[in-house]
BAVEXBA-602142 format. One record per residue: residue number from 0; chain; x, y, z of N, C-alpha, C, O in turn. Coordinates in pm, 1 decimal, always signed. Each point is the difference from the previous one (the first is absolute). Example, Ala and Ser with C-alpha at 12.3 -4.5 7.8 and 13.67 -1.06 7.14 Angstrom:
BEGIN
+-----+---+----------+----------+----------+----------+----------+----------+----------+----------+----------+----------+----------+----------+
:   k : c :      nc1 :      nc2 :      nc3 :     cac1 :     cac2 :     cac3 :      cc1 :      cc2 :      cc3 :      oc1 :      oc2 :      oc3 :
+-----+---+----------+----------+----------+----------+----------+----------+----------+----------+----------+----------+----------+----------+
:   0 : A :  +1319.0 :   -569.0 :   +780.0 :    -89.0 :   +119.0 :     +0.0 :    +90.0 :   +120.0 :     +0.0 :   +103.6 :     -1.9 :    +66.5 :
:   1 : A :   -138.6 :   +106.9 :   -138.5 :    +82.0 :   +119.0 :     +6.0 :    -77.0 :   +109.0 :    +73.0 :    +50.9 :   +110.8 :    +16.9 :
+-----+---+----------+----------+----------+----------+----------+----------+----------+----------+----------+----------+----------+----------+
This chain:
BEGIN
+-----+---+----------+----------+----------+----------+----------+----------+----------+----------+----------+----------+----------+----------+
:   k : c :      nc1 :      nc2 :      nc3 :     cac1 :     cac2 :     cac3 :      cc1 :      cc2 :      cc3 :      oc1 :      oc2 :      oc3 :
+-----+---+----------+----------+----------+----------+----------+----------+----------+----------+----------+----------+----------+----------+
:   0 : A :  +7541.6 : +11945.7 :  +4615.9 :    +80.1 :    -51.5 :   -126.0 :    +46.0 :   -161.5 :    +28.9 :    -24.4 :    -83.7 :    -86.9 :
:   1 : A :    +89.5 :    +45.8 :   +208.5 :    +19.2 :   -118.1 :    -11.1 :   -117.2 :   -136.4 :    +32.9 :    +17.4 :   -120.1 :    -20.9 :
:   2 : A :   -121.9 :   +181.0 :    +71.2 :   -126.8 :    -75.2 :     +3.6 :    -52.5 :    -23.4 :   -132.8 :    -64.7 :   -101.1 :    -27.8 :
:   3 : A :    +96.1 :   +208.0 :    -68.0 :    -70.0 :    -20.7 :   -120.5 :    +57.9 :   -105.9 :    -66.8 :    -74.3 :    -84.3 :    -50.4 :
:   4 : A :   +230.4 :    +70.8 :    +38.6 :    +90.1 :   -140.2 :    -36.0 :    -45.3 :    -91.4 :    +24.8 :     +6.0 :    -81.8 :    -91.8 :
:   5 : A :    -88.9 :    +25.5 :   +241.2 :    -19.9 :   -121.2 :    +65.1 :   -153.2 :     +9.6 :    -55.1 :    -38.1 :   -114.4 :    -24.9 :
:   6 : A :    -35.2 :   +184.5 :     +4.7 :   -133.3 :     -4.9 :    -80.5 :     -4.1 :    -18.3 :   -130.9 :   -105.8 :    -33.1 :    -53.7 :
:   7 : A :   +206.3 :    +49.6 :     -8.8 :    +13.3 :    -28.6 :   -160.6 :    +54.3 :   -137.7 :     -8.8 :    -45.1 :    -76.9 :    -84.9 :
:   8 : A :   +157.6 :    +33.2 :   +183.1 :    +45.9 :   -128.5 :     -5.5 :   -118.1 :   -133.4 :    +13.5 :    -12.0 :   -111.3 :    -51.3 :
:   9 : A :    -75.9 :   +206.8 :   +165.8 :   -109.6 :   -140.4 :    +23.6 :    -95.7 :     -9.6 :   -129.5 :    -57.0 :   -100.5 :    -42.4 :
:  10 : A :    +54.2 :   +235.7 :    -10.7 :    -98.5 :    -18.6 :   -118.2 :    +31.6 :    -57.2 :   -102.7 :    -90.5 :    -50.5 :    -66.4 :
:  11 : A :   +232.1 :    +40.0 :    +19.5 :    +39.3 :   -101.0 :    -78.5 :     +2.3 :   -105.8 :     -2.3 :    +13.5 :    -61.9 :   -105.6 :
:  12 : A :    -27.1 :     +0.8 :   +229.9 :    -38.6 :   -154.9 :    +24.0 :   -136.5 :    -23.3 :    -39.8 :    -37.7 :    -98.7 :    -63.3 :
:  13 : A :    -40.8 :   +201.8 :   +106.4 :   -166.4 :     -0.1 :    +18.8 :    -12.4 :    -21.2 :   -177.2 :    -55.9 :   -102.2 :    -39.8 :
:  14 : A :   +104.0 :   +191.2 :    -50.3 :    -18.8 :    +34.9 :   -118.2 :   +106.2 :   -104.9 :   -101.5 :     +9.5 :     +7.6 :   -122.5 :
:  15 : A :    +50.3 :    -86.1 :   +196.3 :    +91.4 :    -96.8 :    -65.0 :    +91.5 :    +96.6 :   -114.3 :    +12.9 :    -33.8 :   -117.6 :
:  16 : A :    +28.4 :   +120.6 :   +158.3 :    +94.0 :   +109.3 :    -67.3 :   +111.8 :    +21.4 :    -10.9 :    +47.2 :   +111.3 :    +23.3 :
:  17 : A :    +37.0 :   -233.2 :    -69.0 :   +165.1 :    -24.3 :     -3.8 :    +90.0 :   +145.0 :     -6.4 :    +88.6 :    +49.9 :    +69.3 :
:  18 : A :   -160.7 :    -12.7 :   -188.8 :    +77.8 :   +153.3 :    -46.4 :     -0.6 :    +96.9 :   +152.3 :   +108.6 :    +24.0 :    +52.6 :
:  19 : A :   -231.2 :    +24.7 :     +7.4 :     +2.7 :    +60.0 :   +106.0 :    +65.6 :    -35.6 :   +127.7 :    +45.3 :    +71.0 :    +89.7 :
:  20 : A :    -52.5 :   -210.4 :   -106.0 :    +89.6 :    -73.1 :   +105.2 :   +160.1 :    +56.2 :    +20.8 :    +57.2 :    +72.7 :    +81.2 :
:  21 : A :    -27.1 :   -134.3 :   -178.5 :   +169.2 :     +1.4 :    -19.3 :    +19.7 :   +162.0 :     -3.1 :   +104.2 :    +41.8 :    +50.5 :
:  22 : A :   -197.7 :    +55.1 :   -106.9 :    +40.1 :   +141.0 :     -7.3 :    +23.9 :    +35.8 :   +147.7 :    +83.8 :    +84.9 :    +30.3 :
:  23 : A :   -155.2 :   -147.5 :    +58.5 :     +9.9 :    +77.7 :   +158.3 :   +120.4 :    -83.7 :    +34.9 :    +15.2 :     +8.0 :   +121.8 :
:  24 : A :    +72.1 :    -80.7 :   -173.4 :   +133.3 :    -66.6 :    +64.6 :   +121.5 :    +38.0 :    -34.1 :    +12.4 :     -2.6 :   -122.4 :
:  25 : A :    +95.4 :    +41.4 :   +185.4 :   +137.0 :    +56.7 :    -34.9 :    +46.5 :   -154.7 :    -62.4 :    -56.1 :   -107.4 :    +21.6 :
:  26 : A :   +158.4 :   +129.9 :    -92.7 :    +49.1 :    -95.9 :    -87.5 :    +57.5 :   -119.8 :    +87.3 :     -2.8 :   -117.4 :    -36.7 :
:  27 : A :    +57.8 :   +164.8 :   +162.4 :    +65.9 :    -92.4 :    +74.8 :    -90.8 :    -22.3 :   +122.1 :    +58.4 :    -16.9 :   +107.0 :
:  28 : A :   -218.1 :    +14.0 :   -107.5 :    -64.8 :    -27.5 :   +120.7 :    +29.7 :   -123.7 :    +39.8 :    +55.5 :    -87.0 :    -67.1 :
:  29 : A :   -101.8 :    +78.4 :   +202.6 :    +11.4 :   -112.8 :    +84.2 :   -166.5 :    -18.9 :    +44.4 :    -48.8 :    +88.3 :    +70.5 :
:  30 : A :    -22.0 :   -184.5 :   -105.7 :   -116.2 :    -59.4 :    +66.0 :     -9.6 :    -91.1 :    +85.8 :    +23.7 :   -111.8 :    -45.7 :
:  31 : A :    -55.2 :   +117.2 :   +178.0 :    -19.2 :   -150.9 :   +114.6 :   -153.7 :     +8.5 :    +15.5 :    -62.4 :    +91.9 :    +52.9 :
:  32 : A :     +0.2 :   -233.1 :   -122.9 :   -141.7 :    -39.1 :    +44.2 :    +17.2 :    -18.5 :   +151.2 :   +104.9 :     +8.0 :    +64.0 :
:  33 : A :   -222.3 :    -32.9 :    -22.0 :    -57.7 :     -4.8 :   +145.5 :    +60.8 :   -127.3 :    +63.2 :    +41.9 :    -10.5 :   +115.3 :
:  34 : A :    -45.1 :   -101.1 :   -228.4 :    +50.7 :   -126.4 :    +39.0 :   +126.9 :    -43.7 :    -67.1 :    +31.8 :   -118.5 :    -10.5 :
:  35 : A :    +18.0 :   +188.8 :    -20.9 :   +200.6 :    -24.1 :    -30.1 :    +16.5 :     +2.2 :   -141.1 :   +118.7 :    +18.8 :    -26.9 :
:  36 : A :   -199.4 :    -32.1 :    -86.8 :    +96.9 :    +62.1 :   -142.7 :     +6.0 :   +123.2 :    -10.4 :    -78.5 :    +87.4 :    +36.8 :
:  37 : A :   +199.9 :    -81.7 :   -101.9 :    +66.2 :   +149.3 :     -6.2 :    +25.9 :     -0.1 :   -154.8 :    +13.7 :   -109.6 :    -54.4 :
:  38 : A :     -5.6 :   +227.0 :    -22.6 :    +15.7 :    +44.3 :   -109.4 :    +87.2 :   +123.7 :    -23.3 :    -19.6 :   +103.9 :    +63.1 :
:  39 : A :   +113.5 :   -116.5 :   -152.2 :    +81.8 :    +83.5 :    -15.4 :     -1.0 :    +67.5 :   -121.4 :    -10.5 :    -84.8 :    -88.5 :
:  40 : A :    +16.5 :   +198.7 :    +41.0 :     +8.4 :    +57.2 :   -126.2 :   -146.3 :    -21.2 :   -101.6 :    -77.6 :    -94.0 :    +17.4 :
:  41 : A :    +62.6 :   +180.0 :   -103.5 :   -127.5 :    -32.7 :   -101.8 :    +14.2 :   -122.2 :    -60.9 :   -101.0 :    -70.3 :     -0.5 :
:  42 : A :   +190.6 :    +31.2 :    -45.9 :    -40.0 :   -163.7 :    -59.3 :    -32.1 :    -72.7 :    +90.6 :    -88.0 :    -75.3 :    -41.8 :
:  43 : A :   +117.2 :    +50.8 :   +171.4 :    -33.4 :    -95.4 :    +95.5 :   -159.1 :    +28.1 :    +23.1 :    -88.2 :    -84.1 :    -17.8 :
:  44 : A :    +67.8 :   +224.1 :    +62.8 :   -139.8 :    +42.7 :     +3.9 :   -106.3 :    -15.8 :    -84.3 :   -105.5 :    -48.8 :    +40.4 :
:  45 : A :   +126.3 :    +94.5 :   -184.1 :    -60.2 :    -25.2 :    -80.5 :    -30.6 :   -175.1 :     +1.0 :   -112.4 :    -41.8 :    +27.7 :
:  46 : A :   +218.7 :    -45.2 :    -58.9 :    -18.7 :   -162.1 :    +11.2 :   -126.8 :    -11.8 :    +89.6 :   -106.2 :    -51.9 :    -34.3 :
:  47 : A :   +138.7 :   +116.5 :   +171.9 :   -111.7 :    -45.4 :   +107.0 :   -134.0 :    +52.5 :    -35.8 :    -95.6 :    -77.6 :     +2.2 :
:  48 : A :    +78.1 :   +213.1 :    -37.8 :   -112.7 :    +62.2 :    -60.6 :    -83.1 :    -83.3 :   -110.6 :   -117.8 :    -35.6 :     +0.5 :
:  49 : A :   +214.2 :    +18.2 :    -89.5 :   -123.1 :   -101.2 :    -96.5 :    +18.1 :   -139.3 :    +39.3 :    -71.7 :    -71.6 :    -69.9 :
:  50 : A :   +142.7 :     +3.3 :   +158.1 :    -25.5 :   -123.0 :    +27.3 :   -110.7 :     -6.4 :   +102.2 :    -73.7 :    -98.6 :     +2.3 :
:  51 : A :    +59.9 :   +186.7 :    +72.6 :   -105.3 :    +22.3 :    +97.8 :   -149.1 :     -4.7 :    -87.4 :    -91.6 :    -79.1 :    +22.5 :
:  52 : A :    +93.2 :   +154.3 :    -96.8 :   -108.8 :    +11.2 :    -68.7 :    -38.0 :    -80.6 :   -126.3 :   -103.4 :    +10.9 :    -65.9 :
:  53 : A :   +208.5 :    -94.4 :    +45.5 :     +5.7 :    -71.3 :   -143.4 :     -8.9 :   -143.4 :    +79.3 :    +14.8 :    -34.7 :   +117.2 :
:  54 : A :    -50.6 :    -38.9 :   -255.9 :     +8.8 :   -163.1 :    +17.2 :   +103.3 :    -66.4 :    +69.5 :   +114.0 :    +34.0 :    -31.6 :
:  55 : A :   -126.9 :   -124.1 :   +122.3 :   -116.1 :    -69.2 :    +35.1 :    -89.0 :    +73.0 :   +117.9 :   -112.3 :    -47.1 :    +17.7 :
:  56 : A :   +154.9 :   +163.4 :    +68.3 :    -46.9 :    +32.7 :    +96.6 :   -114.0 :    +76.8 :    -18.8 :   -110.2 :    -17.4 :    +52.0 :
:  57 : A :   +147.0 :   +109.9 :   -135.6 :   -120.0 :   +107.9 :    -61.4 :    -73.6 :    +55.1 :   +162.4 :   -105.4 :    -29.6 :    +56.2 :
:  58 : A :   +199.9 :   +105.4 :    -26.3 :    -14.5 :    +84.1 :   +113.0 :    -70.9 :   +102.3 :    -42.1 :     +1.7 :    +34.1 :   -118.3 :
:  59 : A :    -78.2 :    +31.8 :   +217.4 :    -53.2 :   +125.9 :    -26.8 :    -51.5 :    +54.2 :   +127.0 :    -80.0 :    -68.6 :    +63.7 :
:  60 : A :   +113.0 :   +171.9 :    -24.4 :    -31.1 :   +114.8 :   +128.9 :   -132.6 :    +33.3 :     -1.3 :    -34.1 :    +68.7 :    -96.2 :
:  61 : A :    -54.8 :    -99.2 :   +179.7 :   -107.7 :    +55.0 :    -11.8 :    -39.0 :   +109.9 :    +97.2 :   -105.0 :    +62.7 :    -13.9 :
:  62 : A :   +180.0 :    -43.1 :    +99.9 :     -2.3 :    +90.1 :    +70.5 :    +90.0 :    +61.9 :    +92.1 :     +7.2 :    -67.4 :   +102.8 :
:  63 : A :    +63.9 :   +169.5 :   -100.2 :   +132.0 :    +48.8 :    +69.1 :    -29.4 :   +141.3 :    +66.4 :    +29.0 :   +106.5 :    -54.5 :
:  64 : A :    -84.6 :   -117.0 :   +167.4 :    -43.9 :   +160.1 :    +60.6 :   +129.2 :    +41.5 :    +96.8 :    +66.9 :    -55.8 :    +87.0 :
:  65 : A :    -70.5 :   +187.8 :   -153.3 :   +132.7 :    +76.4 :    +97.3 :    -77.3 :    +56.4 :   +118.2 :   -103.4 :    +66.8 :     +2.7 :
:  66 : A :   +203.3 :   -124.3 :   +119.9 :    -48.4 :    +66.7 :   +155.0 :    +68.9 :   +101.2 :    +29.4 :    +17.9 :    +89.7 :    -82.4 :
:  67 : A :    +26.7 :    -86.6 :   +189.9 :    +69.5 :   +136.7 :    +47.0 :   +162.6 :    -11.9 :    -45.5 :    +70.2 :   -101.0 :     -6.2 :
:  68 : A :    -45.9 :   +203.4 :    -15.2 :   +131.5 :    +28.8 :    -73.1 :    +84.9 :    +74.6 :    +96.8 :    -60.0 :    +84.8 :    +66.0 :
:  69 : A :   +186.2 :    -99.0 :    -44.3 :   +106.3 :   +111.2 :    +95.4 :   +144.1 :     +0.6 :   -109.4 :    +60.8 :    -91.6 :    -55.3 :
:  70 : A :    -45.3 :   +221.8 :    +56.6 :    +61.4 :    +41.6 :   -104.5 :   +128.4 :    +77.2 :    +86.4 :    -14.5 :   +102.3 :    +66.9 :
:  71 : A :   +129.2 :   -169.1 :    -83.7 :   +146.2 :    +93.2 :    +57.2 :    +52.8 :    +33.9 :   -151.4 :    +68.4 :    -71.9 :    -72.9 :
:  72 : A :   -125.7 :   +215.8 :    +44.7 :   +105.1 :    +78.3 :    -92.4 :   +174.2 :     +0.8 :     +1.1 :    +75.4 :     -1.5 :    -97.4 :
:  73 : A :    -43.2 :     +4.2 :   +236.6 :   +139.9 :     +2.6 :    +10.4 :    +61.1 :   -117.0 :    -75.8 :    +84.4 :    +26.2 :    -85.7 :
:  74 : A :   -120.3 :   -158.4 :   +109.8 :    +45.6 :   -107.9 :    -30.2 :    -71.9 :    -49.4 :   -135.3 :    +22.1 :   -112.8 :    -43.9 :
:  75 : A :   -109.9 :   +203.3 :    -20.2 :    -69.1 :    -50.8 :   -120.1 :    -62.5 :   -133.2 :    +26.8 :    +34.2 :    -93.2 :    -72.8 :
:  76 : A :   -126.3 :    +70.9 :   +173.3 :    -18.4 :   -124.9 :    +41.1 :   -181.4 :     +6.8 :    +21.9 :    -53.5 :    +96.4 :    +54.7 :
:  77 : A :    -20.5 :   -210.1 :   -105.3 :   -120.3 :     -9.4 :    +30.1 :    -38.4 :    -96.6 :    +88.7 :    +59.1 :   -105.3 :    -23.8 :
:  78 : A :   -141.9 :    +97.7 :   +126.0 :    -37.6 :   -116.0 :    +53.3 :   -163.1 :    -19.3 :     -2.2 :    -64.4 :    +68.9 :    +79.1 :
:  79 : A :     -8.4 :   -163.4 :   -169.6 :   -101.0 :    -28.1 :    -16.1 :    -77.2 :   -106.5 :    +39.4 :    +44.5 :   -109.0 :    -36.0 :
:  80 : A :   -182.7 :   +106.6 :   +121.5 :   -103.5 :   -109.9 :    +25.1 :    -78.5 :    -22.8 :   -117.1 :    -40.4 :   +102.5 :    -54.9 :
:  81 : A :    +13.7 :   -194.7 :    +11.2 :    -75.4 :    -54.4 :   -115.1 :    -90.4 :   -153.2 :    +55.5 :    +15.5 :    -75.4 :    +96.0 :
:  82 : A :   -111.6 :    +79.5 :   -210.5 :    -94.3 :    -95.9 :    -11.9 :     -6.2 :    -85.0 :   -104.8 :    -71.8 :    +47.2 :    -88.2 :
:  83 : A :   +119.9 :   -159.4 :    +59.1 :    +15.3 :    -71.2 :   -121.5 :    -71.3 :   -108.0 :    -37.7 :     +3.6 :    -89.5 :    +84.4 :
:  84 : A :    -63.6 :    +66.8 :   -175.6 :    -81.8 :   -136.1 :    -64.1 :    +31.4 :    -21.2 :   -131.3 :    +39.4 :    +96.1 :    -66.0 :
:  85 : A :    -49.1 :   -199.0 :    +18.2 :    +24.2 :    -73.5 :   -125.6 :    -60.5 :   -120.4 :     +2.5 :    -68.9 :    -51.3 :    +88.2 :
:  86 : A :   +121.5 :    -12.4 :   -258.5 :    -43.9 :   -111.6 :    -53.5 :   +131.7 :    -61.6 :    -49.0 :    +51.5 :    +47.9 :   -101.0 :
:  87 : A :    +12.3 :   -160.0 :   +170.8 :    +86.0 :    -55.7 :    -49.5 :    +11.3 :   -128.3 :    -22.8 :    -13.4 :    -76.0 :    +95.9 :
:  88 : A :    +46.2 :    +11.2 :   -255.2 :    -11.0 :   -121.3 :    +20.2 :   -127.1 :    -62.7 :     +9.2 :    -10.2 :   -116.7 :    +37.9 :
:  89 : A :    -87.8 :   +186.7 :    -70.3 :   -143.7 :    -18.7 :    +40.9 :    -67.7 :    +15.1 :   +168.9 :   -117.0 :    -15.3 :    +35.2 :
:  90 : A :   +217.6 :    +44.4 :    +34.3 :    -54.5 :     -3.4 :   +134.3 :    -32.8 :   +170.9 :    +41.0 :    +57.6 :    +96.1 :    -50.9 :
:  91 : A :   -144.9 :    -91.7 :   +135.9 :     +0.3 :   +173.1 :    +24.3 :    +75.8 :    -21.3 :   +155.3 :     +5.3 :    -85.5 :    +88.4 :
:  92 : A :    +43.2 :   +208.1 :   -114.8 :    +71.7 :    +29.2 :   +165.3 :    +49.3 :   +119.1 :    +59.5 :     -0.4 :    +86.2 :    -87.8 :
:  93 : A :    +45.7 :    -36.7 :   +203.1 :    +14.9 :   +142.4 :    +21.4 :    +45.1 :     -4.6 :   +132.1 :    -20.1 :    -97.1 :    +73.0 :
:  94 : A :    +94.1 :   +221.0 :    -31.1 :    +61.6 :    +19.7 :   +111.4 :    +35.9 :   +144.2 :     -5.8 :    +31.0 :    +61.6 :   -101.9 :
:  95 : A :    -40.9 :     -2.8 :   +254.2 :    +51.0 :    +93.1 :    +54.5 :   +145.0 :    +41.3 :    -26.4 :    +79.9 :    -82.0 :    +45.0 :
:  96 : A :    -29.8 :   +178.4 :   -100.8 :   +154.0 :    +26.8 :    +18.5 :    +52.5 :   +150.1 :    +19.6 :    -73.5 :    +97.1 :    +18.1 :
:  97 : A :   +186.5 :    -95.4 :    -23.4 :    +47.6 :   +146.1 :     -2.2 :   +142.3 :    -46.4 :   -107.3 :    +51.2 :   -109.2 :    -24.3 :
:  98 : A :    -17.8 :   +263.9 :    -26.5 :   +128.6 :     -4.0 :    -87.7 :    +77.2 :   +101.0 :    +32.2 :    -58.8 :   +102.5 :    +34.3 :
:  99 : A :   +213.4 :   -101.1 :    -35.7 :    +85.8 :   +125.4 :    +30.3 :    +43.3 :     +3.1 :   -118.5 :    +71.1 :    -90.5 :    -43.5 :
: 100 : A :   -111.7 :   +209.7 :    -38.5 :    +52.0 :    +37.1 :   -126.1 :   +103.2 :    +93.7 :    +11.5 :    -24.8 :   +101.1 :    +65.8 :
: 101 : A :   +164.6 :   -117.1 :   -129.4 :   +110.6 :   +114.8 :    +20.7 :    -23.9 :    +48.0 :   -150.7 :    -37.9 :    -79.4 :    -86.1 :
: 102 : A :    +64.9 :   +228.2 :    +57.2 :    -32.6 :    +34.5 :   -125.1 :   +128.5 :    +96.7 :    -14.1 :    +57.7 :    +42.4 :   +100.1 :
: 103 : A :    -14.9 :     -9.0 :   -237.5 :   +123.6 :    +76.8 :    -35.0 :    -53.3 :    +66.0 :   -122.4 :    -70.0 :    -76.4 :    -66.5 :
: 104 : A :    +80.0 :   +169.8 :    +28.5 :    -61.1 :   +103.7 :   -132.9 :   -133.6 :    -88.3 :    -34.7 :    -24.1 :    -52.2 :   -108.8 :
: 105 : A :    -46.6 :    +48.3 :   +211.3 :   -135.3 :    -30.3 :    -67.2 :    -38.5 :   -148.8 :     +0.9 :   -114.7 :    -44.6 :     +2.0 :
: 106 : A :   +256.9 :    -41.1 :     -4.4 :    -29.6 :   -124.9 :    -11.2 :    +35.5 :    -82.1 :   +115.4 :    +79.1 :    +26.0 :    +90.6 :
: 107 : A :   -162.2 :   -145.3 :   -112.5 :    +10.7 :    -76.0 :   +104.5 :   +159.2 :    -75.6 :    +10.9 :    +33.5 :    -62.9 :   -100.4 :
: 108 : A :    +47.7 :    +66.0 :   +196.7 :   +114.4 :    -58.1 :     -6.6 :    +20.5 :   -135.4 :    +69.7 :    +80.4 :    -87.9 :    -30.9 :
: 109 : A :   -179.9 :    +89.2 :   +142.7 :    -23.8 :   -132.2 :    +82.0 :   -163.7 :     -8.4 :    +59.1 :    -64.2 :    +90.7 :    +52.8 :
: 110 : A :    +27.5 :   -212.4 :    -77.3 :   -141.8 :    -35.7 :    +74.3 :    +20.1 :   -113.6 :    +79.9 :    +59.2 :    -98.6 :    -43.9 :
: 111 : A :   -113.9 :   +106.2 :   +182.6 :     -6.3 :   -118.1 :    +70.4 :   -137.8 :    -20.3 :    +81.9 :    -61.2 :    +79.7 :    +71.2 :
: 112 : A :    +35.5 :   -204.6 :   -103.3 :   -184.2 :     +7.1 :    +27.9 :     -3.4 :   -100.8 :   +103.4 :    +65.7 :   -103.6 :     -9.4 :
: 113 : A :   -166.0 :   +139.9 :   +142.0 :     +2.8 :    -68.7 :   +100.4 :   -139.1 :    -36.5 :    +17.1 :    -84.1 :    +88.9 :    -13.7 :
: 114 : A :    +42.0 :   -226.0 :    +46.3 :   -128.2 :    -61.9 :     +9.9 :    -63.7 :     -3.0 :   +127.6 :    +74.3 :    -25.8 :    +94.7 :
: 115 : A :   -177.3 :    +43.2 :    -73.9 :   -130.8 :     -0.9 :   +128.7 :   -108.4 :    -87.0 :    -27.8 :    -86.7 :    +16.5 :    -85.8 :
: 116 : A :    +98.9 :   -111.2 :   +166.2 :   -128.0 :    -82.0 :     -3.3 :   -146.2 :   +105.3 :    +22.1 :     -7.0 :    +95.5 :    +77.5 :
: 117 : A :    -84.7 :   -137.8 :   -155.3 :    -96.8 :    +64.4 :    -33.3 :    -84.7 :     +6.4 :   +155.8 :    -18.5 :    +93.6 :    +77.8 :
: 118 : A :    -16.4 :   -219.0 :    -74.7 :    -65.0 :     -9.2 :   +151.1 :    +82.0 :     +8.8 :   +123.1 :    +91.8 :    -79.4 :    +20.8 :
: 119 : A :   -122.8 :   +173.0 :    +60.0 :    +71.8 :    +29.0 :    +99.1 :    -94.3 :     +4.8 :   +142.8 :   -120.3 :    +26.0 :     -3.4 :
: 120 : A :   +191.0 :    -53.8 :   +122.3 :    -59.0 :    -48.4 :    +90.8 :    +90.4 :    +62.2 :   +135.4 :   +119.6 :    +29.0 :     -1.6 :
: 121 : A :   -195.5 :    -20.3 :    +94.7 :    +95.8 :    +15.9 :   +138.6 :    +10.9 :    -80.8 :    +87.1 :    -91.6 :    -24.4 :    +78.6 :
: 122 : A :   +222.4 :    -40.7 :    -75.8 :     +5.9 :   -110.1 :   +100.0 :    -18.3 :     -7.0 :   +144.5 :    -28.9 :    -99.7 :    +66.1 :
: 123 : A :    +52.3 :   +233.9 :    -20.9 :    -17.8 :    +60.0 :   +122.3 :    -69.4 :   +105.2 :     +3.8 :    +21.0 :    +88.9 :    -82.6 :
: 124 : A :   -108.1 :    -77.8 :   +168.8 :    -77.6 :   +108.8 :    -25.2 :    -79.0 :    +31.1 :   +146.3 :   -106.4 :    -44.3 :    +43.2 :
: 125 : A :   +204.1 :   +139.7 :    +14.7 :    -37.3 :     +6.8 :   +149.4 :   -134.5 :   +126.5 :    +11.0 :    -64.0 :    +32.4 :   +100.1 :
: 126 : A :    +57.0 :     +0.3 :   -188.5 :   -117.3 :   +108.3 :     +7.7 :   -169.0 :    -89.9 :    -24.8 :   -102.9 :    +39.2 :    +55.2 :
: 127 : A :   +106.9 :   -118.7 :   -115.8 :    -61.3 :   -106.5 :     -0.2 :    -98.4 :    +53.6 :   -147.0 :   -110.9 :    -49.0 :    -21.5 :
: 128 : A :   +162.9 :   +137.2 :    -54.6 :    -77.0 :    +85.7 :   -136.0 :    +83.3 :    -94.4 :    -90.6 :   +101.0 :    -66.2 :    +23.5 :
: 129 : A :   -181.5 :    +82.9 :   -141.9 :    +28.4 :    -72.8 :   -121.5 :   +141.0 :   +113.8 :    -72.7 :    +53.3 :    -28.6 :   -107.2 :
+-----+---+----------+----------+----------+----------+----------+----------+----------+----------+----------+----------+----------+----------+
């Protein structure tokens, strides 16, 4: 059930569907992006969503693939890995990431995103394998 909420959240960004986006969030939601910005409540989340997709940025999520998900039903928490790509202010970008979703009454009450670099390497490789 909770992973469906995560998938629907991601799809709302892919579809630029503000109505669906807001319908998944509790009225007092807290969202923390991976690089620091925070948004609380529907009004701030709506302004963020509209600003991200509208002028002058004209952002568009071009791919957001859900990876492994871990659900803690007792705490109503979902932790998911994902692969994200977008066009923002005319520049194409992307990164790997993970999010912690806290859910109450089928609504996201808190969402925290974490970024991981796409290019990964082994600085210490004692086995000599990639």
